[in-house]
Biopython code that builds the backbone (N, CA, C, O; Angstrom):
import numpy as np
from Bio.PDB.StructureBuilder import StructureBuilder

atoms = [
    (1, "MET", "N", (112.454, 105.785, 70.958)),
    (1, "MET", "CA", (112.315, 104.273, 71.509)),
    (1, "MET", "C", (110.510, 104.785, 71.800)),
    (1, "MET", "O", (110.056, 105.735, 72.436)),
    (2, "PRO", "N", (109.849, 103.720, 71.046)),
    (2, "PRO", "CA", (108.212, 103.769, 71.431)),
    (2, "PRO", "C", (107.988, 103.195, 72.926)),
    (2, "PRO", "O", (108.677, 102.318, 73.447)),
    (3, "GLU", "N", (107.089, 103.741, 73.406)),
    (3, "GLU", "CA", (106.542, 103.870, 74.628)),
    (3, "GLU", "C", (105.785, 102.019, 74.915)),
    (3, "GLU", "O", (104.797, 101.775, 74.223)),
    (4, "VAL", "N", (106.160, 101.146, 75.651)),
    (4, "VAL", "CA", (105.639, 100.130, 75.712)),
    (4, "VAL", "C", (104.448, 100.258, 76.323)),
    (4, "VAL", "O", (104.397, 100.880, 77.384)),
    (5, "PRO", "N", (103.398, 99.746, 75.812)),
    (5, "PRO", "CA", (101.903, 99.716, 76.703)),
    (5, "PRO", "C", (101.847, 98.674, 77.943)),
    (5, "PRO", "O", (102.022, 97.457, 77.875)),
    (6, "PRO", "N", (101.591, 99.367, 78.967)),
    (6, "PRO", "CA", (101.718, 98.308, 80.710)),
    (6, "PRO", "C", (100.458, 97.025, 80.239)),
    (6, "PRO", "O", (99.405, 96.951, 79.605)),
    (7, "PRO", "N", (101.269, 96.264, 80.922)),
    (7, "PRO", "CA", (100.660, 95.165, 80.802)),
    (7, "PRO", "C", (99.105, 94.767, 81.090)),
    (7, "PRO", "O", (98.921, 94.923, 82.297)),
    (8, "ALA", "N", (98.240, 94.437, 80.625)),
    (8, "ALA", "CA", (96.602, 94.354, 80.793)),
    (8, "ALA", "C", (96.565, 93.900, 82.512)),
    (8, "ALA", "O", (97.424, 93.059, 82.775)),
    (9, "PRO", "N", (95.968, 94.199, 83.336)),
    (9, "PRO", "CA", (95.620, 93.803, 84.603)),
    (9, "PRO", "C", (95.276, 92.121, 84.239)),
    (9, "PRO", "O", (94.918, 91.587, 83.189)),
    (10, "THR", "N", (95.590, 91.507, 85.751)),
    (10, "THR", "CA", (94.560, 90.310, 85.794)),
    (10, "THR", "C", (93.389, 90.359, 86.582)),
    (10, "THR", "O", (93.188, 91.554, 86.796)),
    (11, "GLY", "N", (92.545, 89.704, 87.106)),
    (11, "GLY", "CA", (90.962, 90.258, 87.046)),
    (11, "GLY", "C", (91.091, 90.265, 88.692)),
    (11, "GLY", "O", (90.152, 90.694, 89.363)),
    (12, "GLU", "N", (92.413, 89.723, 89.370)),
    (12, "GLU", "CA", (92.301, 90.151, 90.764)),
    (12, "GLU", "C", (93.302, 91.538, 90.766)),
    (12, "GLU", "O", (93.629, 91.843, 91.913)),
    (13, "GLU", "N", (93.700, 92.187, 90.002)),
    (13, "GLU", "CA", (94.491, 93.186, 90.017)),
    (13, "GLU", "C", (93.197, 94.374, 89.712)),
    (13, "GLU", "O", (93.096, 95.339, 90.470)),
    (14, "LEU", "N", (92.344, 94.214, 88.667)),
    (14, "LEU", "CA", (91.416, 95.363, 88.095)),
    (14, "LEU", "C", (90.505, 95.360, 89.386)),
    (14, "LEU", "O", (90.114, 96.407, 89.901)),
    (15, "LEU", "N", (90.141, 93.872, 89.958)),
    (15, "LEU", "CA", (89.165, 94.218, 91.208)),
    (15, "LEU", "C", (89.747, 95.185, 92.661)),
    (15, "LEU", "O", (89.131, 95.844, 93.499)),
    (16, "ARG", "N", (91.061, 94.918, 92.484)),
    (16, "ARG", "CA", (91.214, 95.485, 93.543)),
    (16, "ARG", "C", (91.838, 96.737, 93.612)),
    (16, "ARG", "O", (92.075, 97.337, 94.660)),
    (17, "VAL", "N", (92.136, 97.178, 92.320)),
    (17, "VAL", "CA", (92.177, 98.960, 91.884)),
    (17, "VAL", "C", (90.637, 99.331, 91.969)),
    (17, "VAL", "O", (90.356, 100.163, 92.832)),
    (18, "LEU", "N", (89.581, 98.823, 91.180)),
    (18, "LEU", "CA", (88.190, 99.056, 91.297)),
    (18, "LEU", "C", (87.595, 99.197, 92.349)),
    (18, "LEU", "O", (86.933, 100.229, 92.456)),
    (19, "SER", "N", (87.606, 98.287, 93.428)),
    (19, "SER", "CA", (87.305, 98.143, 94.380)),
    (19, "SER", "C", (87.950, 99.298, 95.404)),
    (19, "SER", "O", (87.224, 99.807, 96.258)),
    (20, "ALA", "N", (89.295, 99.668, 95.278)),
    (20, "ALA", "CA", (89.680, 100.874, 95.804)),
    (20, "ALA", "C", (89.175, 102.261, 95.499)),
    (20, "ALA", "O", (89.031, 103.192, 96.292)),
    (21, "LEU", "N", (88.878, 102.222, 93.905)),
    (21, "LEU", "CA", (88.994, 103.684, 93.898)),
    (21, "LEU", "C", (87.035, 103.836, 93.889)),
    (21, "LEU", "O", (86.335, 104.842, 93.774)),
    (22, "GLY", "N", (86.732, 102.672, 94.027)),
    (22, "GLY", "CA", (84.957, 102.772, 93.920)),
    (22, "GLY", "C", (84.464, 103.330, 95.709)),
    (22, "GLY", "O", (83.772, 102.632, 96.450)),
    (23, "ASN", "N", (84.982, 104.611, 96.057)),
    (23, "ASN", "CA", (85.027, 104.824, 97.171)),
    (23, "ASN", "C", (85.202, 106.263, 97.286)),
    (23, "ASN", "O", (86.407, 106.509, 97.249)),
    (24, "ALA", "N", (84.362, 107.520, 97.434)),
    (24, "ALA", "CA", (84.494, 109.027, 96.994)),
    (24, "ALA", "C", (85.679, 109.177, 98.096)),
    (24, "ALA", "O", (86.758, 109.434, 97.562)),
    (25, "HIS", "N", (85.721, 109.081, 99.433)),
    (25, "HIS", "CA", (87.202, 109.259, 100.123)),
    (25, "HIS", "C", (88.011, 108.773, 99.460)),
    (25, "HIS", "O", (88.306, 109.592, 98.590)),
    (26, "ARG", "N", (88.633, 107.779, 99.341)),
    (26, "ARG", "CA", (89.340, 107.604, 98.248)),
    (26, "ARG", "C", (89.976, 108.424, 97.355)),
    (26, "ARG", "O", (91.051, 109.024, 97.376)),
    (27, "MET", "N", (89.073, 108.321, 96.557)),
    (27, "MET", "CA", (88.846, 109.208, 95.366)),
    (27, "MET", "C", (89.330, 110.573, 95.791)),
    (27, "MET", "O", (89.979, 111.102, 94.889)),
    (28, "ARG", "N", (89.245, 111.149, 96.643)),
    (28, "ARG", "CA", (89.906, 112.359, 96.969)),
    (28, "ARG", "C", (90.815, 112.653, 97.887)),
    (28, "ARG", "O", (91.121, 113.832, 98.064)),
    (29, "ILE", "N", (91.460, 111.539, 98.700)),
    (29, "ILE", "CA", (92.287, 111.292, 99.010)),
    (29, "ILE", "C", (93.660, 110.969, 97.724)),
    (29, "ILE", "O", (94.706, 111.609, 97.609)),
    (30, "VAL", "N", (93.270, 109.974, 97.027)),
    (30, "VAL", "CA", (94.314, 110.489, 95.522)),
    (30, "VAL", "C", (94.324, 111.682, 95.411)),
    (30, "VAL", "O", (95.223, 112.287, 95.996)),
    (31, "ALA", "N", (93.450, 112.348, 94.717)),
    (31, "ALA", "CA", (93.032, 113.629, 94.532)),
    (31, "ALA", "C", (94.216, 114.493, 95.187)),
    (31, "ALA", "O", (95.163, 114.937, 94.539)),
    (32, "ALA", "N", (94.010, 114.681, 96.680)),
    (32, "ALA", "CA", (94.782, 115.161, 97.623)),
    (32, "ALA", "C", (96.108, 114.948, 97.523)),
    (32, "ALA", "O", (96.828, 115.920, 97.752)),
    (33, "LEU", "N", (96.649, 113.859, 97.220)),
    (33, "LEU", "CA", (98.073, 113.494, 97.141)),
    (33, "LEU", "C", (98.673, 113.747, 95.863)),
    (33, "LEU", "O", (99.881, 113.916, 95.701)),
    (34, "LEU", "N", (97.798, 113.769, 94.951)),
    (34, "LEU", "CA", (98.413, 114.075, 93.680)),
    (34, "LEU", "C", (98.947, 115.849, 93.626)),
    (34, "LEU", "O", (99.872, 116.272, 92.934)),
    (35, "GLU", "N", (98.072, 116.669, 94.558)),
    (35, "GLU", "CA", (98.799, 118.090, 94.422)),
    (35, "GLU", "C", (100.054, 117.654, 95.088)),
    (35, "GLU", "O", (101.040, 117.664, 94.351)),
    (36, "ARG", "N", (100.269, 117.218, 96.494)),
    (36, "ARG", "CA", (101.654, 117.335, 97.263)),
    (36, "ARG", "C", (101.455, 115.630, 97.769)),
    (36, "ARG", "O", (100.539, 114.810, 97.719)),
    (37, "ARG", "N", (102.439, 115.643, 98.115)),
    (37, "ARG", "CA", (102.473, 114.276, 99.380)),
    (37, "ARG", "C", (102.363, 115.288, 100.565)),
    (37, "ARG", "O", (102.663, 116.476, 100.685)),
    (38, "ASN", "N", (101.670, 114.102, 101.614)),
    (38, "ASN", "CA", (101.495, 114.418, 103.142)),
    (38, "ASN", "C", (101.832, 113.452, 103.494)),
    (38, "ASN", "O", (102.065, 112.377, 102.941)),
    (39, "TYR", "N", (101.901, 114.033, 105.107)),
    (39, "TYR", "CA", (101.528, 112.874, 106.204)),
    (39, "TYR", "C", (99.899, 112.727, 106.979)),
    (39, "TYR", "O", (98.924, 113.466, 106.846)),
    (40, "VAL", "N", (100.013, 111.872, 107.551)),
    (40, "VAL", "CA", (98.827, 111.344, 107.722)),
    (40, "VAL", "C", (97.742, 112.257, 108.738)),
    (40, "VAL", "O", (96.518, 112.333, 108.627)),
    (41, "SER", "N", (98.642, 112.920, 109.768)),
    (41, "SER", "CA", (97.874, 114.287, 110.570)),
    (41, "SER", "C", (97.082, 115.775, 109.544)),
    (41, "SER", "O", (96.169, 116.599, 109.583)),
    (42, "ALA", "N", (98.000, 115.403, 108.880)),
    (42, "ALA", "CA", (97.960, 116.959, 107.830)),
    (42, "ALA", "C", (97.213, 116.649, 106.508)),
    (42, "ALA", "O", (96.873, 117.531, 105.719)),
    (43, "LEU", "N", (96.916, 114.923, 106.276)),
    (43, "LEU", "CA", (96.156, 114.481, 105.394)),
    (43, "LEU", "C", (94.670, 114.620, 105.995)),
    (43, "LEU", "O", (93.938, 115.516, 105.576)),
    (44, "ALA", "N", (94.292, 113.832, 106.859)),
    (44, "ALA", "CA", (93.422, 113.804, 108.132)),
    (44, "ALA", "C", (92.637, 115.369, 107.891)),
    (44, "ALA", "O", (91.501, 115.472, 107.427)),
    (45, "ARG", "N", (93.519, 116.561, 108.317)),
    (45, "ARG", "CA", (92.853, 117.804, 108.559)),
    (45, "ARG", "C", (92.446, 118.324, 107.307)),
    (45, "ARG", "O", (91.585, 119.197, 107.195)),
    (46, "GLU", "N", (93.216, 117.661, 106.112)),
    (46, "GLU", "CA", (92.999, 118.497, 104.965)),
    (46, "GLU", "C", (91.644, 117.905, 104.278)),
    (46, "GLU", "O", (90.839, 118.663, 103.736)),
    (47, "ILE", "N", (91.433, 116.351, 104.346)),
    (47, "ILE", "CA", (90.457, 115.833, 103.714)),
    (47, "ILE", "C", (89.103, 115.851, 104.680)),
    (47, "ILE", "O", (88.049, 115.409, 104.223)),
    (48, "GLY", "N", (89.183, 116.462, 106.252)),
    (48, "GLY", "CA", (88.239, 116.275, 107.016)),
    (48, "GLY", "C", (87.508, 114.803, 107.796)),
    (48, "GLY", "O", (86.337, 114.656, 108.146)),
    (49, "MET", "N", (88.814, 113.697, 107.922)),
    (49, "MET", "CA", (88.212, 112.748, 108.571)),
    (49, "MET", "C", (89.579, 112.206, 109.211)),
    (49, "MET", "O", (90.758, 112.144, 108.861)),
    (50, "SER", "N", (88.619, 111.751, 110.621)),
    (50, "SER", "CA", (89.836, 110.661, 111.091)),
    (50, "SER", "C", (90.800, 110.199, 111.299)),
    (50, "SER", "O", (90.715, 109.007, 111.003)),
    (51, "ARG", "N", (91.836, 110.463, 111.693)),
    (51, "ARG", "CA", (92.926, 109.674, 111.318)),
    (51, "ARG", "C", (92.840, 108.130, 111.362)),
    (51, "ARG", "O", (93.471, 107.538, 110.485)),
    (52, "PRO", "N", (92.092, 107.337, 112.332)),
    (52, "PRO", "CA", (91.945, 106.068, 112.148)),
    (52, "PRO", "C", (91.127, 105.672, 110.718)),
    (52, "PRO", "O", (91.389, 104.671, 110.051)),
    (53, "LEU", "N", (90.269, 106.487, 110.448)),
    (53, "LEU", "CA", (89.241, 106.044, 109.342)),
    (53, "LEU", "C", (90.243, 106.470, 108.203)),
    (53, "LEU", "O", (90.269, 105.768, 107.192)),
    (54, "LEU", "N", (91.143, 107.664, 108.297)),
    (54, "LEU", "CA", (91.855, 108.045, 106.970)),
    (54, "LEU", "C", (93.094, 106.606, 106.898)),
    (54, "LEU", "O", (93.596, 106.153, 105.869)),
    (55, "HIS", "N", (93.362, 106.090, 108.459)),
    (55, "HIS", "CA", (94.567, 104.850, 108.087)),
    (55, "HIS", "C", (93.589, 103.857, 107.075)),
    (55, "HIS", "O", (94.104, 103.682, 105.971)),
    (56, "MET", "N", (92.300, 103.198, 107.269)),
    (56, "MET", "CA", (91.627, 102.258, 106.738)),
    (56, "MET", "C", (91.859, 102.810, 105.145)),
    (56, "MET", "O", (92.634, 102.212, 104.399)),
    (57, "HIS", "N", (91.138, 103.965, 104.721)),
    (57, "HIS", "CA", (91.427, 103.976, 103.528)),
    (57, "HIS", "C", (92.923, 103.802, 102.766)),
    (57, "HIS", "O", (93.112, 103.163, 101.731)),
    (58, "LEU", "N", (93.831, 104.459, 103.464)),
    (58, "LEU", "CA", (95.560, 104.533, 103.330)),
    (58, "LEU", "C", (95.568, 103.161, 102.595)),
    (58, "LEU", "O", (95.685, 102.905, 101.397)),
    (59, "GLN", "N", (95.369, 102.179, 103.925)),
    (59, "GLN", "CA", (95.321, 100.895, 103.299)),
    (59, "GLN", "C", (94.951, 100.206, 102.694)),
    (59, "GLN", "O", (95.630, 99.258, 102.300)),
    (60, "ARG", "N", (93.647, 100.407, 102.349)),
    (60, "ARG", "CA", (92.927, 100.119, 100.966)),
    (60, "ARG", "C", (93.881, 100.431, 99.673)),
    (60, "ARG", "O", (94.364, 99.649, 98.854)),
    (61, "LEU", "N", (93.974, 101.773, 99.778)),
    (61, "LEU", "CA", (94.662, 102.209, 98.224)),
    (61, "LEU", "C", (96.181, 101.587, 98.126)),
    (61, "LEU", "O", (96.791, 101.415, 97.071)),
    (62, "GLU", "N", (96.666, 101.282, 99.455)),
    (62, "GLU", "CA", (97.979, 101.172, 99.206)),
    (62, "GLU", "C", (98.174, 99.765, 99.099)),
    (62, "GLU", "O", (99.275, 99.355, 98.732)),
    (63, "ALA", "N", (96.912, 98.674, 99.473)),
    (63, "ALA", "CA", (97.311, 97.432, 98.969)),
    (63, "ALA", "C", (96.992, 97.185, 97.300)),
    (63, "ALA", "O", (97.444, 96.252, 96.636)),
    (64, "ALA", "N", (96.187, 98.158, 96.858)),
    (64, "ALA", "CA", (95.963, 98.202, 95.464)),
    (64, "ALA", "C", (97.210, 98.777, 94.536)),
    (64, "ALA", "O", (97.222, 98.761, 93.305)),
    (65, "GLY", "N", (98.209, 99.267, 95.358)),
    (65, "GLY", "CA", (99.192, 99.907, 94.531)),
    (65, "GLY", "C", (99.022, 101.374, 94.060)),
    (65, "GLY", "O", (99.757, 101.925, 93.242)),
    (66, "LEU", "N", (98.120, 101.848, 94.587)),
    (66, "LEU", "CA", (97.694, 103.536, 94.096)),
    (66, "LEU", "C", (98.655, 104.462, 94.933)),
    (66, "LEU", "O", (98.898, 105.554, 94.418)),
    (67, "ILE", "N", (99.107, 104.248, 95.878)),
    (67, "ILE", "CA", (99.780, 105.050, 96.832)),
    (67, "ILE", "C", (101.094, 104.447, 97.219)),
    (67, "ILE", "O", (101.458, 103.323, 96.874)),
    (68, "VAL", "N", (101.729, 105.216, 97.908)),
    (68, "VAL", "CA", (103.263, 104.834, 98.600)),
    (68, "VAL", "C", (103.081, 105.293, 99.571)),
    (68, "VAL", "O", (102.402, 106.311, 99.703)),
    (69, "GLY", "N", (103.626, 104.683, 100.503)),
    (69, "GLY", "CA", (103.788, 104.970, 102.304)),
    (69, "GLY", "C", (105.264, 105.218, 102.720)),
    (69, "GLY", "O", (105.932, 104.235, 102.399)),
    (70, "THR", "N", (106.003, 106.168, 103.313)),
    (70, "THR", "CA", (107.111, 106.040, 103.942)),
    (70, "THR", "C", (107.519, 106.655, 104.764)),
    (70, "THR", "O", (107.448, 107.882, 104.834)),
    (71, "LEU", "N", (108.230, 105.625, 105.862)),
    (71, "LEU", "CA", (108.622, 106.540, 107.064)),
    (71, "LEU", "C", (109.556, 107.330, 106.687)),
    (71, "LEU", "O", (110.444, 106.861, 105.974)),
    (72, "GLU", "N", (109.588, 108.611, 107.037)),
    (72, "GLU", "CA", (110.837, 109.670, 107.423)),
    (72, "GLU", "C", (110.621, 110.237, 108.708)),
    (72, "GLU", "O", (109.560, 110.406, 109.308)),
    (73, "ALA", "N", (111.974, 110.546, 109.091)),
    (73, "ALA", "CA", (111.932, 111.146, 110.489)),
    (73, "ALA", "C", (112.072, 112.939, 110.136)),
    (73, "ALA", "O", (112.745, 113.512, 109.280)),
    (74, "ALA", "N", (111.287, 113.399, 111.016)),
    (74, "ALA", "CA", (111.051, 115.204, 111.163)),
    (74, "ALA", "C", (112.523, 115.353, 111.642)),
    (74, "ALA", "O", (113.448, 114.548, 111.748)),
    (75, "GLU", "N", (112.381, 116.810, 111.917)),
    (75, "GLU", "CA", (113.557, 117.587, 112.420)),
    (75, "GLU", "C", (113.671, 117.179, 113.951)),
    (75, "GLU", "O", (114.707, 117.044, 114.601)),
    (76, "ASP", "N", (112.470, 117.031, 114.335)),
    (76, "ASP", "CA", (112.570, 116.503, 115.843)),
    (76, "ASP", "C", (112.746, 114.756, 116.031)),
    (76, "ASP", "O", (112.571, 114.030, 117.010)),
    (77, "GLY", "N", (113.119, 114.505, 114.794)),
    (77, "GLY", "CA", (113.455, 112.784, 115.324)),
    (77, "GLY", "C", (112.341, 111.967, 115.509)),
    (77, "GLY", "O", (112.589, 110.795, 115.792)),
    (78, "LYS", "N", (110.968, 112.362, 115.401)),
    (78, "LYS", "CA", (109.835, 112.117, 115.489)),
    (78, "LYS", "C", (109.482, 111.091, 114.203)),
    (78, "LYS", "O", (109.186, 111.865, 113.293)),
    (79, "LEU", "N", (109.398, 110.030, 113.815)),
    (79, "LEU", "CA", (109.113, 109.487, 112.319)),
    (79, "LEU", "C", (107.103, 109.143, 111.692)),
    (79, "LEU", "O", (106.138, 108.462, 112.038)),
    (80, "MET", "N", (107.405, 109.956, 110.830)),
    (80, "MET", "CA", (106.113, 110.528, 110.436)),
    (80, "MET", "C", (106.172, 109.643, 109.138)),
    (80, "MET", "O", (107.205, 109.288, 108.571)),
    (81, "ARG", "N", (104.977, 109.372, 108.795)),
    (81, "ARG", "CA", (104.781, 108.288, 107.389)),
    (81, "ARG", "C", (103.913, 109.263, 106.536)),
    (81, "ARG", "O", (102.874, 109.865, 106.809)),
    (82, "PHE", "N", (104.559, 109.228, 105.590)),
    (82, "PHE", "CA", (104.288, 110.100, 104.122)),
    (82, "PHE", "C", (103.677, 109.230, 103.094)),
    (82, "PHE", "O", (103.864, 108.044, 102.824)),
    (83, "PHE", "N", (102.905, 110.124, 102.596)),
    (83, "PHE", "CA", (102.334, 108.835, 101.580)),
    (83, "PHE", "C", (102.046, 110.100, 99.804)),
    (83, "PHE", "O", (101.564, 111.230, 99.716)),
    (84, "ASP", "N", (102.451, 109.436, 99.050)),
    (84, "ASP", "CA", (102.585, 110.056, 97.303)),
    (84, "ASP", "C", (101.684, 108.896, 96.416)),
    (84, "ASP", "O", (101.469, 107.767, 96.858)),
    (85, "VAL", "N", (101.304, 109.274, 95.377)),
    (85, "VAL", "CA", (100.433, 108.826, 94.691)),
    (85, "VAL", "C", (101.567, 107.934, 93.753)),
    (85, "VAL", "O", (102.541, 108.511, 93.270)),
    (86, "ALA", "N", (101.335, 106.488, 93.553)),
    (86, "ALA", "CA", (102.296, 105.971, 92.664)),
    (86, "ALA", "C", (101.609, 106.081, 91.189)),
    (86, "ALA", "O", (100.432, 105.862, 90.901)),
    (87, "PRO", "N", (102.778, 106.519, 90.257)),
    (87, "PRO", "CA", (101.777, 106.377, 89.034)),
    (87, "PRO", "C", (101.445, 105.069, 88.767)),
    (87, "PRO", "O", (102.073, 104.035, 88.994)),
    (88, "PHE", "N", (99.718, 105.368, 87.941)),
    (88, "PHE", "CA", (99.590, 104.303, 87.468)),
    (88, "PHE", "C", (98.434, 104.932, 86.675)),
    (88, "PHE", "O", (97.699, 105.920, 86.697)),
    (89, "PHE", "N", (98.777, 103.345, 85.658)),
    (89, "PHE", "CA", (97.631, 103.697, 84.136)),
    (89, "PHE", "C", (96.859, 102.345, 84.262)),
    (89, "PHE", "O", (97.362, 101.234, 84.427)),
    (90, "TYR", "N", (95.330, 102.712, 84.134)),
    (90, "TYR", "CA", (94.273, 101.405, 83.662)),
    (90, "TYR", "C", (93.639, 102.083, 82.653)),
    (90, "TYR", "O", (93.255, 103.249, 82.740)),
    (91, "GLU", "N", (93.502, 101.226, 81.505)),
    (91, "GLU", "CA", (92.428, 101.162, 80.752)),
    (91, "GLU", "C", (91.376, 100.501, 80.318)),
    (91, "GLU", "O", (91.320, 99.447, 79.684)),
    (92, "LEU", "N", (90.370, 101.348, 80.789)),
    (92, "LEU", "CA", (89.308, 100.495, 80.719)),
    (92, "LEU", "C", (87.913, 100.249, 79.413)),
    (92, "LEU", "O", (86.886, 100.853, 79.105)),
    (93, "THR", "N", (88.534, 99.186, 79.019)),
    (93, "THR", "CA", (87.354, 98.726, 78.069)),
    (93, "THR", "C", (87.052, 97.491, 77.986)),
    (93, "THR", "O", (87.922, 96.695, 78.343)),
    (94, "PRO", "N", (85.919, 97.030, 77.562)),
    (94, "PRO", "CA", (85.145, 95.863, 77.417)),
    (94, "PRO", "C", (86.441, 94.908, 77.318)),
    (94, "PRO", "O", (86.683, 94.076, 78.193)),
    (95, "GLY", "N", (87.266, 95.096, 76.167)),
    (95, "GLY", "CA", (87.959, 94.039, 76.180)),
    (95, "GLY", "C", (89.137, 93.436, 77.327)),
    (95, "GLY", "O", (89.397, 92.283, 77.670)),
    (96, "VAL", "N", (89.824, 95.024, 77.826)),
    (96, "VAL", "CA", (90.273, 95.035, 78.783)),
    (96, "VAL", "C", (89.634, 94.319, 80.142)),
    (96, "VAL", "O", (90.459, 93.991, 80.995)),
    (97, "VAL", "N", (88.349, 94.074, 80.390)),
    (97, "VAL", "CA", (87.714, 93.613, 81.672)),
    (97, "VAL", "C", (87.484, 92.015, 81.174)),
    (97, "VAL", "O", (87.401, 91.070, 81.958)),
    (98, "ALA", "N", (87.401, 91.920, 79.760)),
    (98, "ALA", "CA", (86.948, 90.416, 79.465)),
    (98, "ALA", "C", (88.278, 89.707, 79.564)),
    (98, "ALA", "O", (88.246, 88.569, 80.032)),
    (99, "ARG", "N", (89.750, 90.337, 79.098)),
    (99, "ARG", "CA", (90.998, 89.703, 79.203)),
    (99, "ARG", "C", (91.248, 89.499, 81.046)),
    (99, "ARG", "O", (91.794, 88.464, 81.428)),
    (100, "ALA", "N", (90.837, 90.483, 82.002)),
    (100, "ALA", "CA", (90.864, 90.202, 83.155)),
    (100, "ALA", "C", (90.147, 89.216, 83.950)),
    (100, "ALA", "O", (90.534, 88.559, 84.917)),
    (101, "ALA", "N", (89.100, 89.240, 83.392)),
    (101, "ALA", "CA", (87.708, 87.925, 83.590)),
    (101, "ALA", "C", (88.217, 86.829, 83.319)),
    (101, "ALA", "O", (88.010, 85.759, 83.892)),
    (102, "ALA", "N", (88.731, 86.988, 82.657)),
    (102, "ALA", "CA", (89.236, 85.059, 82.014)),
    (102, "ALA", "C", (90.451, 84.790, 82.883)),
    (102, "ALA", "O", (90.929, 83.657, 82.836)),
    (103, "THR", "N", (90.944, 85.603, 83.585)),
    (103, "THR", "CA", (92.578, 85.278, 84.692)),
    (103, "THR", "C", (91.646, 84.820, 86.061)),
    (103, "THR", "O", (92.252, 84.346, 87.021)),
    (104, "LEU", "N", (90.269, 84.964, 86.117)),
    (104, "LEU", "CA", (89.616, 84.632, 87.529)),
    (104, "LEU", "C", (88.985, 83.559, 87.398)),
    (104, "LEU", "O", (88.362, 83.145, 86.421)),
    (105, "PRO", "N", (89.241, 82.843, 88.961)),
    (105, "PRO", "CA", (89.197, 81.244, 88.831)),
    (105, "PRO", "C", (87.350, 81.316, 88.762)),
    (105, "PRO", "O", (86.617, 82.266, 89.038)),
    (106, "LEU", "N", (87.095, 80.320, 88.420)),
    (106, "LEU", "CA", (85.609, 79.890, 88.529)),
    (106, "LEU", "C", (84.506, 80.107, 89.633)),
    (106, "LEU", "O", (85.058, 80.246, 90.724)),
    (107, "PRO", "N", (83.276, 80.176, 89.710)),
    (107, "PRO", "CA", (83.235, 79.812, 91.422)),
    (107, "PRO", "C", (82.770, 78.214, 91.420)),
    (107, "PRO", "O", (82.626, 77.502, 90.426)),
    (108, "GLU", "N", (82.605, 77.910, 92.602)),
    (108, "GLU", "CA", (82.527, 76.875, 92.587)),
    (108, "GLU", "C", (81.015, 76.718, 92.496)),
    (108, "GLU", "O", (80.358, 77.678, 92.902)),
    (109, "LYS", "N", (80.274, 75.520, 91.966)),
    (109, "LYS", "CA", (78.956, 75.401, 92.354)),
    (109, "LYS", "C", (78.297, 74.313, 92.775)),
    (109, "LYS", "O", (78.377, 73.163, 92.345)),
    (110, "PRO", "N", (77.387, 74.913, 93.979)),
    (110, "PRO", "CA", (77.088, 74.569, 95.334)),
    (110, "PRO", "C", (76.562, 73.319, 94.610)),
    (110, "PRO", "O", (75.733, 73.410, 93.705)),
    (111, "GLU", "N", (77.131, 72.007, 95.087)),
    (111, "GLU", "CA", (76.222, 70.603, 95.138)),
    (111, "GLU", "C", (74.867, 70.175, 95.224)),
    (111, "GLU", "O", (74.128, 70.268, 96.204)),
    (112, "LYS", "N", (74.613, 69.696, 94.102)),
    (112, "LYS", "CA", (72.578, 69.729, 94.380)),
    (112, "LYS", "C", (72.571, 68.492, 95.709)),
    (112, "LYS", "O", (73.346, 67.543, 95.831)),
    (113, "GLU", "N", (71.603, 68.826, 96.469)),
    (113, "GLU", "CA", (71.130, 68.092, 97.390)),
    (113, "GLU", "C", (70.641, 66.752, 96.751)),
    (113, "GLU", "O", (70.230, 66.763, 95.591)),
    (114, "GLU", "N", (70.675, 65.657, 97.444)),
    (114, "GLU", "CA", (70.562, 64.383, 96.930)),
    (114, "GLU", "C", (68.894, 64.549, 97.480)),
    (114, "GLU", "O", (68.518, 65.066, 98.532)),
    (115, "ALA", "N", (68.048, 63.921, 96.377)),
    (115, "ALA", "CA", (66.739, 64.068, 96.549)),
    (115, "ALA", "C", (66.437, 62.604, 97.735)),
    (115, "ALA", "O", (66.944, 61.519, 97.449)),
    (116, "LYS", "N", (65.577, 62.760, 99.032)),
    (116, "LYS", "CA", (65.270, 62.117, 99.506)),
    (116, "LYS", "C", (64.433, 60.991, 99.702)),
    (116, "LYS", "O", (64.446, 60.392, 100.777)),
]
sb = StructureBuilder()
sb.init_structure("model")
sb.init_model(0)
sb.init_chain("A")
sb.init_seg("    ")
for serial, (resi, resn, name, xyz) in enumerate(atoms, 1):
    if name == "N":
        sb.init_residue(resn, " ", resi, " ")
    sb.init_atom(name, np.array(xyz, "f"), 0.0, 1.0, " ", f" {name:<3s}", serial, name[0])
structure = sb.get_structure()
């Protein structure tokens, strides 16, 4: 059975993904998680970033659907949040961008001030 290509992203989805990946730290996080799933403290040490800053980047990646976080109990009973890369595939061509752009709402035009 042939593989079905993924549906074309909407404009909002494409903007969310491109925005999430449009940062060097977030690209490094995805690369590190591709190697192996990890928990926040270990990932922060590996990337060389503070945990609060890492959390902000992880939230952005998770909101874009690029990574997935799960809470798991460690042997000592402590809950730890592990992150994995979510499977994703985006083809970026002018046609994909045009179709995605067509789904975006038009910006509101400012009303012209009436002449006094």
